[in-house]
Structures are given as structure tokens and as C-alpha cells.
C-alpha positions, 0 to 999 in steps of 0.5 A: 433549253428553255427559251423566253421570247419577248415580243412587242408586235405579233408579226415581229417574231423570231422568224427563222430562229424559230426553225432552229429552236425547233430543230434543237428541241428547245422549249419556247415560251412567248410573251406578247407584251403589247397585248398585256401578257406579263413576264413570268418568273425568270428562274426556269429560263436558260435564254432570253430572246427579245425581238423588235417592235414599233415602240421606243425604249423611252416611251414608258408613259405610253407603254408602261410595260416597258418598265417591267421589261427593262427590269426583267432584262436587267435581272436576267443579264446582270444578276442572273448572268444568263444568255440574252439575244436582242434584235433591233428594239431588243438590242436597244432595250439591252443597252437601256436596261444595263446603263447605256443610252438610246436615242433617235438616229441622225440617219435612220437605216431602212433597207438592205445595207452592210455592217462591218466588224470592229476589232472586238467583233473579229475576236468575238465568237458570235461573228466567227465565219460571217462575211465582213462586211455583212449584208443585212436588213435594217429597219430602225429609226432609233439607235444605241448612242452610248454603251453601258460599262462592261460592253464592247462594240462588235459591229458598226455601219457608216450611219450607226456606230453600234450595230452589235455589242456584247454586254458581259460574257453572254448578252448580245444585241444586234441592231439589224434583222437576222431573223428574216423570212420570205414574208417578213417585208410584206408583213412589216410594210402593212404597218403604216409607220413601217411603210412610211419609214420605208418610203421616206428612206427609199422612195415611192414603190419601196415595198416592192423593190425591197421585197425583190432585193430581200427575196434575191438575197434570202438564201444568204441571209438565212445562211448567215442567220444559221452561222450566227445562231450556231455561234451563239449556241456554242457560246452558251457552253463557254465556262 
């Protein structure tokens, strides 16, 4: 299995998903778009994984490579109909690249929160065996506001009605962060914009409090990530 990983910030990497890829012997090619690396020919890749980042999907003038990224995503999931998993910004890019809409969230979600499955989510194999509601790490100020055609909402929260969705048969977007490891909160909080959004949402001293909560819940987060990964991997073999 050849995996193409698109990143928008070096510290927003696949986290624990990298461990799973290594265990399964998947070959990984990582492209750091914010550092000027270009997307290679898509044909050799079986799976595309697109991570989060501080950019917004509409900032094409500031980040011209977003145009190429969206075109690549559209080609991979629409024309080539190959499996895709997008996390946070990668979730929003999937929607934008396939005809949906993304905008600023009325109520940004930052912290350890819960998401609930929709009826479609209960039927979808991606969420099989996961808690409902599921406790997750959120850290976003934008959200998918309108789905593309040929898509279904799989999960929602009180603040964000499209927490997860499937486009077609093989492409999934997740607004929450399932990839987290023990050091992720500290790494992200070192970014001024991320730290600011955290303190706006949770108040002064939020970094230390969030780190404590994430550390306490990390075993469950990682178990849920494993379940989701195994479900997604099984979906790759669906006819």
C-alpha cells in the first residue's frame, strides 16, 4: 500500500497513524506543502491522507499551493475514486474540492469535546465499534457548512453539524483530531495562533489544563484511533 501524506505544517503530522502504517508495512510519501514541496504524480498511490494546518481553504491568494492541492484531491477522489482520509483542514479541503462549502465557524471548537453519530454514521463501517457519543480533541475555527453532492454526514456536535462525512464510497473527512499523541498539545500550543485560540476558548492557563486532560484520556483516544484505522483499512477492500 502506497500512502501519499499531504501536510501544511510540520508538527501537524499523522501522529499515531504513522505507527499503524509502519506496523502494516505501508510505504509513505510525505509532502510538506507549506515548505514549497510539490505534489507528485498521483497514479502510484493507493491512499491519500491530508492533515490539518493553520491555513483556511479560501486563502488561495496567500497560499497559492492550495489550488494545486484541491485539484489533486478532486482528481484522486472523483476521477480516480481512490481512498482518502482528511483530518481537520484535510476534512474541509475534501468538501471544498468536491463542490461543498467551508466557512468560519459561529462557535469555534477547541478542547476535549464530544461528537455523536448520525443515522448514516451508525450504518457506515468507518464508525463501527466506536463510542457514541465519542470524546475527541477539537481545535478548529472553520467548518464545513454545506456538503457536496454524493456525500453523507456521519457525525455531528452541538456546535458543528458536519463533524464527519463520507464522499462517494471511499473518501472520508473528520473535523476532530484522532491522530493525537502525548506531545501534540505542547507542540501545537507553541504556535501563537493556536495558543491564542485555545486561551480564547478555555481561558488563561488553558494549555496546561488541556495537556492534563489529554494525557488522562490518551489511552482511550489511541484505542479509538486504532478502531477507526482498522475500519478504514477494511473499507479499502470493499468492492
